[in-house]
Backbone as CSV, one residue per row, in Angstrom:
resi,resn,N_x,N_y,N_z,CA_x,CA_y,CA_z,C_x,C_y,C_z
1,MET,-144.991,-23.748,-19.479,-143.756,-24.537,-19.463,-144.048,-26.022,-19.237
2,LEU,-144.974,-26.293,-18.304,-145.303,-27.683,-18.012,-145.911,-28.378,-19.227
3,SER,-146.729,-27.636,-19.972,-147.332,-28.227,-21.170,-146.268,-28.537,-22.221
4,LEU,-145.261,-27.673,-22.327,-144.181,-27.905,-23.279,-143.349,-29.117,-22.870
5,ILE,-143.084,-29.229,-21.573,-142.340,-30.391,-21.061,-143.119,-31.675,-21.331
6,ALA,-144.433,-31.623,-21.069,-145.260,-32.806,-21.308,-145.264,-33.185,-22.783
7,LEU,-145.300,-32.167,-23.658,-145.274,-32.419,-25.098,-143.948,-33.039,-25.522
8,ALA,-142.843,-32.548,-24.953,-141.523,-33.091,-25.273,-141.396,-34.529,-24.790
9,VAL,-141.901,-34.811,-23.587,-141.871,-36.182,-23.058,-142.676,-37.113,-23.953
10,ALA,-143.865,-36.651,-24.359,-144.714,-37.462,-25.236,-144.039,-37.709,-26.579
11,ALA,-143.395,-36.669,-27.131,-142.714,-36.805,-28.423,-141.584,-37.821,-28.333
12,PHE,-140.807,-37.750,-27.257,-139.691,-38.684,-27.099,-140.209,-40.105,-26.924
13,ALA,-141.183,-40.275,-26.022,-141.707,-41.614,-25.745,-142.329,-42.233,-26.990
14,ALA,-143.079,-41.422,-27.743,-143.765,-41.940,-28.926,-142.791,-42.406,-29.994
15,THR,-141.665,-41.730,-30.105,-140.715,-42.058,-31.173,-139.635,-43.034,-30.720
16,ASN,-139.658,-43.442,-29.466,-138.604,-44.329,-28.966,-139.127,-45.615,-28.344
17,VAL,-140.430,-45.890,-28.498,-140.964,-47.146,-27.976,-140.297,-48.336,-28.651
18,ASP,-140.220,-48.303,-29.996,-139.594,-49.414,-30.700,-138.112,-49.510,-30.374
19,ASN,-137.467,-48.360,-30.211,-136.038,-48.360,-29.907,-135.757,-48.925,-28.524
20,LEU,-136.747,-48.848,-27.623,-136.552,-49.381,-26.270,-136.269,-50.874,-26.324
21,PHE,-136.953,-51.594,-27.208,-136.775,-53.036,-27.273,-135.451,-53.406,-27.928
22,VAL,-134.987,-52.577,-28.862,-133.643,-52.768,-29.407,-132.613,-52.525,-28.310
23,LEU,-132.842,-51.472,-27.524,-131.945,-51.145,-26.422,-131.918,-52.268,-25.397
24,LEU,-133.078,-52.878,-25.147,-133.138,-54.015,-24.227,-132.226,-55.149,-24.689
25,ALA,-132.222,-55.407,-25.999,-131.380,-56.472,-26.533,-129.903,-56.159,-26.340
26,PHE,-129.518,-54.909,-26.576,-128.125,-54.509,-26.388,-127.707,-54.640,-24.920
27,VAL,-128.573,-54.180,-24.012,-128.252,-54.245,-22.586,-128.144,-55.692,-22.129
28,ALA,-129.031,-56.555,-22.631,-129.030,-57.953,-22.223,-127.734,-58.659,-22.617
29,GLU,-127.254,-58.355,-23.821,-126.033,-59.046,-24.258,-124.757,-58.381,-23.753
30,ALA,-124.876,-57.160,-23.236,-123.687,-56.451,-22.751,-123.211,-56.990,-21.413
31,ARG,-124.167,-57.519,-20.611,-123.862,-58.059,-19.283,-123.152,-57.032,-18.426
32,GLY,-121.878,-57.234,-18.129,-121.182,-56.319,-17.233,-120.647,-55.069,-17.914
33,ARG,-120.922,-54.905,-19.202,-120.391,-53.753,-19.944,-121.521,-52.876,-20.466
34,LYS,-122.432,-52.544,-19.576,-123.598,-51.751,-19.981,-123.237,-50.299,-20.285
35,ARG,-122.101,-49.826,-19.780,-121.727,-48.429,-19.976,-121.569,-48.094,-21.443
36,ARG,-120.995,-48.992,-22.213,-120.788,-48.697,-23.628,-122.121,-48.644,-24.375
37,VAL,-123.113,-49.409,-23.905,-124.443,-49.340,-24.507,-125.066,-47.970,-24.236
38,ILE,-124.925,-47.498,-23.001,-125.478,-46.192,-22.631,-124.791,-45.078,-23.411
39,VAL,-123.456,-45.166,-23.529,-122.706,-44.158,-24.295,-123.160,-44.158,-25.753
40,GLY,-123.308,-45.335,-26.320,-123.742,-45.430,-27.710,-125.144,-44.894,-27.918
41,GLN,-126.036,-45.185,-26.961,-127.409,-44.693,-27.079,-127.460,-43.171,-26.999
42,TYR,-126.694,-42.604,-26.074,-126.629,-41.141,-25.970,-126.054,-40.530,-27.235
43,THR,-124.998,-41.135,-27.767,-124.361,-40.593,-28.975,-125.325,-40.573,-30.151
44,GLY,-125.984,-41.695,-30.396,-126.915,-41.773,-31.512,-128.120,-40.866,-31.339
45,SER,-128.674,-40.821,-30.116,-129.871,-40.015,-29.864,-129.577,-38.523,-29.948
46,ILE,-128.432,-38.108,-29.408,-128.071,-36.689,-29.466,-127.781,-36.274,-30.908
47,ALA,-127.206,-37.180,-31.696,-126.978,-36.874,-33.114,-128.308,-36.604,-33.822
48,LEU,-129.339,-37.382,-33.497,-130.660,-37.153,-34.086,-131.224,-35.800,-33.668
49,ILE,-131.006,-35.430,-32.405,-131.483,-34.136,-31.909,-130.796,-32.998,-32.654
50,VAL,-129.485,-33.112,-32.848,-128.726,-32.066,-33.553,-129.191,-31.945,-35.005
51,ILE,-129.416,-33.073,-35.658,-129.900,-33.052,-37.045,-131.267,-32.375,-37.119
52,ALA,-132.155,-32.727,-36.181,-133.493,-32.140,-36.171,-133.428,-30.634,-35.919
53,LEU,-132.550,-30.204,-35.011,-132.384,-28.771,-34.741,-131.890,-28.041,-35.981
54,GLY,-130.951,-28.640,-36.699,-130.429,-28.018,-37.909,-131.491,-27.882,-38.975
55,LEU,-132.271,-28.924,-39.186,-133.343,-28.866,-40.181,-134.404,-27.844,-39.789
56,ALA,-134.730,-27.811,-38.482,-135.734,-26.862,-38.007,-135.259,-25.424,-38.199
57,ALA,-133.965,-25.175,-37.976,-133.412,-23.828,-38.133,-133.537,-23.354,-39.584
58,MET,-133.350,-24.265,-40.519,-133.458,-23.893,-41.924,-134.904,-23.579,-42.315
59,LEU,-135.844,-24.135,-41.575,-137.254,-23.942,-41.913,-137.871,-22.720,-41.244
60,ARG,-137.138,-22.088,-40.318,-137.704,-20.958,-39.585,-137.925,-19.727,-40.462
61,SER,-137.304,-19.703,-41.637,-137.511,-18.558,-42.531,-138.914,-18.577,-43.149
62,LEU,-139.587,-19.715,-43.053,-140.949,-19.809,-43.569,-141.922,-19.155,-42.594
63,PRO,-143.069,-18.649,-43.074,-144.098,-18.133,-42.163,-144.520,-19.214,-41.183
64,GLN,-144.860,-18.800,-39.954,-145.142,-19.759,-38.898,-146.249,-20.734,-39.287
65,GLY,-147.290,-20.240,-39.938,-148.388,-21.112,-40.317,-147.954,-22.238,-41.228
66,TYR,-147.013,-21.934,-42.138,-146.541,-22.952,-43.063,-145.589,-23.930,-42.376
67,VAL,-144.840,-23.449,-41.385,-143.987,-24.343,-40.596,-144.846,-25.377,-39.888
68,GLY,-145.997,-24.941,-39.389,-146.886,-25.853,-38.680,-147.405,-26.985,-39.550
69,ALA,-147.357,-26.789,-40.890,-147.806,-27.844,-41.802,-146.959,-29.104,-41.652
70,LEU,-145.762,-28.949,-41.073,-144.920,-30.113,-40.830,-145.558,-31.077,-39.833
71,GLY,-146.597,-30.607,-39.139,-147.309,-31.496,-38.218,-147.903,-32.700,-38.905
72,VAL,-148.047,-32.639,-40.243,-148.578,-33.797,-40.961,-147.596,-34.971,-40.901
73,LEU,-146.305,-34.702,-40.646,-145.318,-35.784,-40.583,-145.596,-36.737,-39.420
74,PRO,-145.678,-36.239,-38.153,-146.009,-37.181,-37.075,-147.394,-37.795,-37.238
75,ILE,-148.334,-37.056,-37.859,-149.658,-37.631,-38.106,-149.542,-38.809,-39.074
76,ALA,-148.745,-38.630,-40.124,-148.556,-39.699,-41.102,-147.889,-40.913,-40.466
77,VAL,-146.874,-40.645,-39.626,-146.200,-41.748,-38.929,-147.183,-42.461,-38.005
78,GLY,-148.011,-41.691,-37.301,-148.991,-42.276,-36.401,-150.003,-43.137,-37.130
79,LEU,-150.495,-42.648,-38.282,-151.445,-43.422,-39.069,-150.809,-44.707,-39.594
80,SER,-149.542,-44.594,-40.009,-148.841,-45.772,-40.500,-148.683,-46.818,-39.404
81,LYS,-148.287,-46.357,-38.214,-148.112,-47.286,-37.103,-149.458,-47.843,-36.632
82,GLY,-150.505,-47.016,-36.723,-151.825,-47.495,-36.355,-152.297,-48.599,-37.287
83,TRP,-152.030,-48.430,-38.589,-152.403,-49.460,-39.552,-151.608,-50.737,-39.305
84,THR,-150.315,-50.573,-38.989,-149.490,-51.736,-38.701,-149.984,-52.474,-37.463
85,ARG,-150.392,-51.673,-36.458,-150.801,-52.266,-35.178,-152.202,-52.840,-35.218
86,PHE,-153.126,-52.141,-35.885,-154.528,-52.542,-35.821,-155.103,-53.014,-37.146
87,GLY,-154.349,-52.832,-38.235,-154.865,-53.183,-39.556,-154.992,-54.677,-39.761
88,ARG,-155.637,-55.021,-40.859,-155.873,-56.437,-41.158,-154.596,-57.181,-41.500
89,ARG,-153.544,-56.432,-41.860,-152.291,-57.094,-42.228,-151.353,-57.233,-41.043
90,ARG,-151.822,-56.932,-39.836,-150.953,-56.930,-38.668,-150.279,-58.282,-38.455
91,ALA,-151.049,-59.347,-38.547,-150.491,-60.677,-38.287,-149.382,-61.018,-39.276
92,ALA,-149.636,-60.716,-40.557,-148.618,-61.000,-41.565,-147.389,-60.153,-41.363
93,HIS,-147.616,-58.871,-40.989,-146.483,-57.962,-40.767,-145.640,-58.438,-39.595
94,ASP,-146.309,-58.830,-38.501,-145.568,-59.271,-37.312,-144.738,-60.507,-37.628
95,SER,-145.309,-61.432,-38.402,-144.594,-62.663,-38.727,-143.370,-62.374,-39.570
96,SER,-143.525,-61.484,-40.576,-142.394,-61.163,-41.437,-141.319,-60.405,-40.686
97,THR,-141.751,-59.534,-39.730,-140.785,-58.767,-38.948,-139.951,-59.685,-38.078
98,GLN,-140.629,-60.622,-37.412,-139.908,-61.541,-36.535,-138.971,-62.427,-37.320
99,ALA,-139.350,-62.746,-38.553,-138.524,-63.637,-39.347,-137.294,-62.933,-39.899
100,THR,-137.396,-61.609,-40.114,-136.291,-60.904,-40.769,-135.433,-60.092,-39.817
101,THR,-135.818,-59.979,-38.532,-135.035,-59.189,-37.588,-133.750,-59.919,-37.238
102,PRO,-132.587,-59.346,-37.545,-131.335,-60.034,-37.270,-131.024,-60.007,-35.790
103,PRO,-130.360,-61.045,-35.286,-129.989,-61.044,-33.877,-128.935,-59.992,-33.590
104,VAL,-128.979,-59.447,-32.380,-127.988,-58.453,-31.985,-126.662,-59.162,-31.733
105,PRO,-125.587,-58.728,-32.374,-124.314,-59.406,-32.200,-123.789,-59.261,-30.788
106,ALA,-123.087,-60.296,-30.343,-122.537,-60.279,-28.991,-121.428,-59.244,-28.897
107,GLY,-121.344,-58.602,-27.729,-120.272,-57.644,-27.492,-120.350,-56.413,-28.363
108,SER,-121.540,-55.899,-28.616,-121.692,-54.729,-29.476,-120.960,-53.522,-28.895
109,ALA,-120.237,-52.816,-29.755,-119.493,-51.636,-29.328,-120.413,-50.428,-29.267
110,SER,-119.912,-49.345,-28.653,-120.707,-48.119,-28.524,-121.121,-47.583,-29.882
111,TRP,-120.219,-47.636,-30.862,-120.543,-47.095,-32.179,-121.642,-47.918,-32.848
112,THR,-121.707,-49.221,-32.530,-122.760,-50.064,-33.084,-124.119,-49.648,-32.540
113,VAL,-124.178,-49.422,-31.229,-125.424,-48.987,-30.600,-125.849,-47.633,-31.163
114,ALA,-124.879,-46.723,-31.315,-125.180,-45.397,-31.850,-125.699,-45.487,-33.282
115,ALA,-125.076,-46.339,-34.094,-125.495,-46.486,-35.488,-126.908,-47.036,-35.584
116,VAL,-127.235,-48.004,-34.722,-128.583,-48.577,-34.733,-129.602,-47.529,-34.301
117,ALA,-129.256,-46.733,-33.277,-130.171,-45.679,-32.808,-130.450,-44.669,-33.917
118,MET,-129.430,-44.320,-34.684,-129.612,-43.354,-35.773,-130.376,-43.976,-36.939
119,ALA,-130.059,-45.237,-37.258,-130.753,-45.904,-38.360,-132.233,-46.096,-38.045
120,ASN,-132.538,-46.189,-36.758,-133.917,-46.401,-36.319,-134.612,-45.079,-36.002
121,GLY,-133.995,-43.952,-36.439,-134.469,-42.647,-35.998,-135.271,-41.842,-37.000
122,SER,-135.798,-42.474,-38.047,-136.598,-41.716,-39.017,-137.840,-41.118,-38.360
123,ASP,-138.465,-41.882,-37.450,-139.639,-41.363,-36.735,-139.258,-40.159,-35.882
124,ASN,-138.080,-40.243,-35.260,-137.619,-39.145,-34.409,-137.497,-37.855,-35.209
125,ILE,-136.857,-37.933,-36.369,-136.677,-36.744,-37.202,-138.032,-36.193,-37.645
126,ALA,-138.944,-37.092,-38.037,-140.256,-36.666,-38.530,-141.050,-35.921,-37.467
127,VAL,-140.827,-36.264,-36.193,-141.558,-35.622,-35.095,-140.788,-34.433,-34.523
128,TYR,-139.471,-34.578,-34.373,-138.673,-33.519,-33.743,-138.617,-32.248,-34.579
129,VAL,-138.471,-32.381,-35.908,-138.310,-31.198,-36.753,-139.498,-30.243,-36.643
130,PRO,-140.736,-30.708,-36.847,-141.853,-29.763,-36.689,-142.009,-29.252,-35.262
131,LEU,-141.648,-30.072,-34.282,-141.741,-29.636,-32.890,-140.768,-28.492,-32.625
132,TYR,-139.528,-28.625,-33.100,-138.527,-27.569,-32.934,-138.883,-26.335,-33.768
133,ALA,-139.306,-26.549,-35.013,-139.550,-25.432,-35.923,-140.673,-24.530,-35.444
134,GLY,-141.587,-25.071,-34.682,-142.722,-24.293,-34.223,-142.518,-23.605,-32.890
135,HIS,-141.310,-23.656,-32.329,-141.057,-23.045,-31.029,-139.831,-22.140,-31.066
136,SER,-139.737,-21.278,-30.083,-138.609,-20.350,-29.990,-137.331,-21.099,-29.613
137,ARG,-136.212,-20.405,-29.719,-134.938,-21.042,-29.396,-134.864,-21.438,-27.917
138,ILE,-135.440,-20.617,-27.055,-135.450,-20.958,-25.622,-136.286,-22.211,-25.392
139,ASP,-137.436,-22.283,-26.044,-138.274,-23.468,-25.934,-137.549,-24.696,-26.480
140,CYS,-136.823,-24.518,-27.577,-136.082,-25.632,-28.169,-135.004,-26.144,-27.215
141,ALA,-134.376,-25.209,-26.473,-133.371,-25.615,-25.492,-134.014,-26.464,-24.395
142,LEU,-135.212,-26.050,-23.954,-135.919,-26.816,-22.929,-136.326,-28.188,-23.461
143,ILE,-136.822,-28.225,-24.695,-137.203,-29.496,-25.305,-135.998,-30.427,-25.399
144,SER,-134.861,-29.880,-25.822,-133.635,-30.688,-25.936,-133.195,-31.216,-24.579
145,LEU,-133.317,-30.393,-23.544,-132.961,-30.825,-22.196,-133.849,-31.984,-21.751
146,VAL,-135.139,-31.873,-22.038,-136.064,-32.958,-21.708,-135.672,-34.230,-22.455
147,PHE,-135.315,-34.090,-23.725,-134.905,-35.256,-24.513,-133.675,-35.930,-23.905
148,VAL,-132.690,-35.122,-23.486,-131.459,-35.678,-22.905,-131.783,-36.432,-21.615
149,VAL,-132.651,-35.863,-20.794,-133.057,-36.538,-19.556,-133.788,-37.835,-19.882
150,MET,-134.652,-37.787,-20.898,-135.414,-38.974,-21.268,-134.521,-40.092,-21.800
151,ILE,-133.423,-39.739,-22.458,-132.478,-40.764,-22.916,-131.959,-41.543,-21.710
152,GLY,-131.609,-40.811,-20.642,-131.122,-41.466,-19.432,-132.183,-42.355,-18.811
153,ILE,-133.430,-41.870,-18.792,-134.528,-42.673,-18.240,-134.735,-43.926,-19.085
154,TRP,-134.625,-43.773,-20.402,-134.783,-44.917,-21.306,-133.718,-45.972,-21.026
155,CYS,-132.486,-45.534,-20.849,-131.390,-46.469,-20.577,-131.590,-47.157,-19.228
156,ALA,-131.979,-46.372,-18.217,-132.217,-46.949,-16.894,-133.379,-47.935,-16.951
157,GLY,-134.427,-47.587,-17.714,-135.564,-48.484,-17.850,-135.186,-49.784,-18.531
158,ALA,-134.305,-49.706,-19.527,-133.868,-50.913,-20.223,-133.099,-51.831,-19.284
159,VAL,-132.214,-51.243,-18.488,-131.450,-52.039,-17.523,-132.391,-52.706,-16.524
160,TRP,-133.385,-51.953,-16.062,-134.337,-52.487,-15.086,-135.175,-53.613,-15.675
161,LEU,-135.632,-53.418,-16.924,-136.472,-54.427,-17.560,-135.702,-55.708,-17.868
162,VAL,-134.407,-55.577,-18.127,-133.600,-56.774,-18.372,-133.607,-57.674,-17.142
163,ASN,-133.651,-57.063,-15.965,-133.697,-57.840,-14.730,-135.103,-58.358,-14.416
164,HIS,-136.114,-57.850,-15.148,-137.497,-58.282,-14.958,-138.104,-58.577,-16.334
165,PRO,-137.667,-59.657,-16.978,-138.062,-59.907,-18.370,-139.555,-60.139,-18.570
166,LEU,-140.285,-60.561,-17.544,-141.715,-60.812,-17.704,-142.502,-59.533,-17.968
167,LEU,-141.929,-58.384,-17.608,-142.627,-57.110,-17.820,-142.542,-56.635,-19.269
168,GLY,-141.638,-57.220,-20.043,-141.450,-56.769,-21.419,-142.672,-57.004,-22.297
169,ALA,-143.345,-58.147,-22.136,-144.492,-58.476,-22.996,-145.652,-57.492,-22.848
170,PRO,-146.125,-57.184,-21.631,-147.226,-56.214,-21.534,-146.838,-54.814,-21.993
171,ILE,-145.586,-54.416,-21.782,-145.146,-53.093,-22.254,-145.177,-53.055,-23.766
172,ARG,-144.733,-54.129,-24.399,-144.752,-54.177,-25.861,-146.189,-54.128,-26.380
173,ARG,-147.093,-54.841,-25.709,-148.473,-54.910,-26.174,-149.189,-53.574,-26.033
174,TYR,-149.137,-52.977,-24.840,-149.881,-51.744,-24.605,-149.142,-50.512,-25.130
175,GLY,-147.816,-50.537,-25.106,-147.039,-49.405,-25.593,-147.255,-49.179,-27.080
176,THR,-147.227,-50.256,-27.866,-147.427,-50.106,-29.301,-148.869,-49.740,-29.634
177,ALA,-149.798,-50.102,-28.761,-151.201,-49.746,-29.001,-151.438,-48.254,-28.813
178,LEU,-150.751,-47.646,-27.843,-150.923,-46.220,-27.564,-150.103,-45.337,-28.501
179,LEU,-149.028,-45.893,-29.060,-148.092,-45.118,-29.870,-148.756,-44.331,-30.995
180,PRO,-149.618,-44.918,-31.836,-150.216,-44.136,-32.926,-151.012,-42.936,-32.433
181,PHE,-151.739,-43.098,-31.330,-152.567,-42.009,-30.817,-151.707,-40.859,-30.276
182,ILE,-150.592,-41.196,-29.639,-149.691,-40.167,-29.124,-149.120,-39.347,-30.274
183,LEU,-148.729,-40.021,-31.354,-148.176,-39.319,-32.513,-149.219,-38.420,-33.167
184,LEU,-150.460,-38.884,-33.224,-151.527,-38.066,-33.793,-151.748,-36.798,-32.975
185,VAL,-151.714,-36.939,-31.645,-151.900,-35.775,-30.774,-150.777,-34.767,-30.969
186,ILE,-149.539,-35.259,-31.085,-148.390,-34.374,-31.291,-148.531,-33.624,-32.617
187,GLY,-148.895,-34.332,-33.683,-149.044,-33.695,-34.987,-150.127,-32.633,-34.999
188,VAL,-151.273,-32.948,-34.407,-152.378,-31.991,-34.350,-151.984,-30.764,-33.535
189,SER,-151.255,-30.973,-32.416,-150.853,-29.840,-31.575,-149.904,-28.913,-32.315
190,VAL,-148.997,-29.472,-33.139,-148.083,-28.646,-33.933,-148.871,-27.797,-34.928
191,ILE,-149.859,-28.380,-35.582,-150.676,-27.658,-36.559,-151.484,-26.557,-35.892
192,VAL,-152.113,-26.882,-34.763,-152.976,-25.914,-34.077,-152.167,-24.767,-33.490
193,GLU,-151.042,-25.084,-32.829,-150.247,-24.050,-32.163,-149.659,-23.051,-33.139
194,ASN,-149.434,-23.462,-34.376,-148.829,-22.572,-35.373,-149.853,-21.897,-36.279
195,GLY,-151.145,-22.102,-36.014,-152.180,-21.462,-36.818,-152.148,-21.870,-38.270
196,THR,-151.798,-23.118,-38.538,-151.633,-23.580,-39.912,-152.950,-23.585,-40.685
197,LEU,-154.028,-24.005,-40.050,-155.314,-24.059,-40.737,-155.763,-22.665,-41.190
198,HIS,-155.472,-21.665,-40.352,-155.832,-20.286,-40.713,-154.963,-19.789,-41.869
199,ALA,-153.648,-20.097,-41.802,-152.715,-19.625,-42.826,-153.018,-20.253,-44.193
200,LEU,-153.385,-21.517,-44.185,-153.587,-22.221,-45.454,-155.012,-22.114,-45.987
201,PHE,-155.975,-22.135,-45.071,-157.368,-22.221,-45.521,-158.252,-21.099,-44.987
202,GLY,-157.670,-20.215,-44.167,-158.433,-19.120,-43.605,-159.413,-19.556,-42.530
203,LEU,-159.187,-20.731,-41.915,-160.109,-21.236,-40.885,-159.741,-20.714,-39.511
């Protein structure tokens, strides 16, 4: 159980590092109205969880080994983020990202926060679906519970970091550096736990 909880925590953290900084912007501009930001974040994040559960349920009819092949999704995301973070084009990518990122509008409503969380959730779906598909319904309930708790921790962390803005830079630097490796570990664990290599290649 502890290993499953740790895997769920890692999956959530790996897919929500970038969203944390978006959440920080929403919390900063909300000032005394942080509740609507939290409501919006929960709404958008839970919608992603429900979508992932639905997709995973449709895939359970496949043999377990073939379901585990979905582990290539978080691996692909991890490799992509690793190239972005450590590749030779990193400097150019960072400059273009900073130039094209629109400012967060003042007084953002809950639905705005939820929409941004969902629009930024492609990584979440890519990681959550194989994670859910490779586990039993009871395990999926535990994973979902961990995700819901982590949403609250994410919101609390954003509020705390807004009051300590100097901590944002080192978190951004080291968090994005670890992100690709965490995603790779999650993808490999999905493949190994479901016996995918044996099912596909007889290994």
